Every structure is written in structure tokens, then in C-alpha cells.
C-alpha positions, 0 to 999 in steps of 0.5 A: 783801327787797322793792323800795320806791318812795318815794311822796314823792320817787320814790326806789327801793331794796330794803328788807331788813326788814319793819318797818311804818314805813319811812324813805326813805334819800333824803328821810328821810320816814317812812311806813307801807306799805299792803299790797294784794293782787295782784288789787286792784293789777291792777284799779287798773292796768286802770282807770288804763289805761282812763282814760288811753286815754279822756282821750287819745281825748277830746284827739284829737277 
């Protein structure tokens, strides 16, 4: 089982099977999951945090 988060409506649910095409039970939008390795996800999160903090600093100046 894997937790899913619909990229279209934001609905969260637990997916029971590992099919490649996923349908959101809330908005019925079908989409494909693009698996990412954990290192890439961690790097992206750090980049987002840096960008957010930089934007905040620029706004406060």
C-alpha cells in the first residue's frame, strides 16, 4: 500500500495496488505516477526551501 496525493485536486488516499495508471477517487482524474528516488526528492525539497527563504529575505528588505 502506498499513500497518494492527487496533483490535480489535492485529495489524499492510500493506494492498494501498484498499477501504473492511477485514478483519483475524488475527482476521477487519471494520471501516471512518475517514481523518483529518495535522493532526488531530498535535493528538490532543499532547493525549494532555499528558494522560499531567499524570496522571504527579498520581501523583507
